[in-house]
N, C-alpha and C positions, 0 to 999 in steps of 0.2 A: 905364325903371327904371335910373337911374344908380347905379353902384357895385355892382350885383349880379354883375358879372363875377368878383368875389372870393368869392362865396357858392356853395358846392358845390351847394346845391339848385337855384339858378337856372342854373348852368352845366350841370346835368344835363338841362335842358329846352331844346328847340330853339327857334328864333325864332318859329315858328308857335305853339308851346305858350305861350311868354311873352306873345305878343299876346293869347291867349285868357284869360290870367289877370290881365292888367294892371289891369283894373277892380276886382279883388278885393284888390289889394295897396296898402298905404299906406306913408307915410314919416313918421317922427318925428325931429325934430332936437333934440339935447340939448346944453346947455352943461355945462362941467365942474361936477360937483357935483349936477346934476339927477338925480332918481330916476325911472327908467323904471317900476318897480313895487316895492312893498314886501312883505317877507315877511308871509305871512298874507292878502294881498289876494286877493279873488276875481278871477279873470281868465280869459280864453279866447283869448288870442292868443300867437303866437310872434313873436319878433323876430330878424332876421338882420342882424348888424352889417355895414354897408357902408363905414363910415369911423370912425376914432377908436378910443378904448379905453373899456371899461366894466369894472366889477368886481362880483363877487357878494360880499355881506356878510351874515354871520349873527352873531347875538348869543349869547354864551356864558352860562353859568349866573349869572355876575356882571354880566350886561348890558353886557359889553364887546364892541365890534365886532371881528370877525375877518374879514379878507379871505380867502375860500375859493377864489376863482378870478378869473382875468382873461380878458377877451374882446377880440379885435381883429377886423379885417375878415375876413369869411368864417365867423364863428362864429354858431351858432344859440343863442338864449336863450329859455327859456320854452316849449320844445316840449312838455314834460310837461303844462302847463296847457291847451295847445291840444288835446291828446289826451284827457286825463282830467277836465278841468274842476275839479280840486281847487285849494285855495289855494296861492299861491306859496310855494316852499320857501326862498327867500332874497330879500334886497333887491338890486336891480340899480341901480347908480349909475354915472353917467358919470365916468370918471377924467379925460377931456379932452373937448373938443367932439366930438360923435359924431353919426352918422346911422344909423338902423336902418330896415329895411324890415319891415313887419308884415303878418301874415296872421292873421285871426281865424277862429274856428270857423264863423261864419255864411258867411264867404267860402270857407272850405275845403269846407263842405257844398254851397255853390252850384257850386263847381268840380267836385266829384264828381258832382253831378247833371247838369251841362251837358257836361262833358268827362271822362268816367270814366277814360279812359286817362291823362290828365294828373293826375287825382286820385290814381290808383294810384302814379304816379311820386313825387308829393309824399309820400304816406303811407309808401312804402318808404324814402324819404330820412329822414323823421322817425323811423321805426323804427330805422334804422341809427344815427342820431344818439343816440337814447335808449340803444340797446345799447352803443355806444361809450362814452358817459358812465358807464354802469353798470359796465362792465368797468374803466374807468380808476379809478373810485371804489373798486371792489373791490380793485384792485391797491394803491391808496394805503392802504387799511385793513389789508391784509396786511403792509404795511411798518411799522406802528405797533408 
């Protein structure tokens, strides 16, 4: 799993844990401008940026695109869809050539069934990520 040394989730797992989940992890390579997923898409995977830069884009009431966040190596994207299965809340587009490691719900469920202790580590990390993002958004809203 090249590039995962920058990703907090994978750094939290030891080498034995990483070997156990390797078959459940995939990689997507993106060119600048490629869309990883679009706002409103049904999806069930999280992506972890291992190289390059991506941006989250939302459309306002006038249908103008607004960049609401940027992501670089080590950042998790789409963790909410992995956990709740709801449609994507933003479009994620590569700002530069980028590589992301992906984990889908089927893979997560298989990890939890086969290696519960590893599944718990992953779920804890995802919960921390969602909590951090919610707190950050809350702070940004209070500054408006």
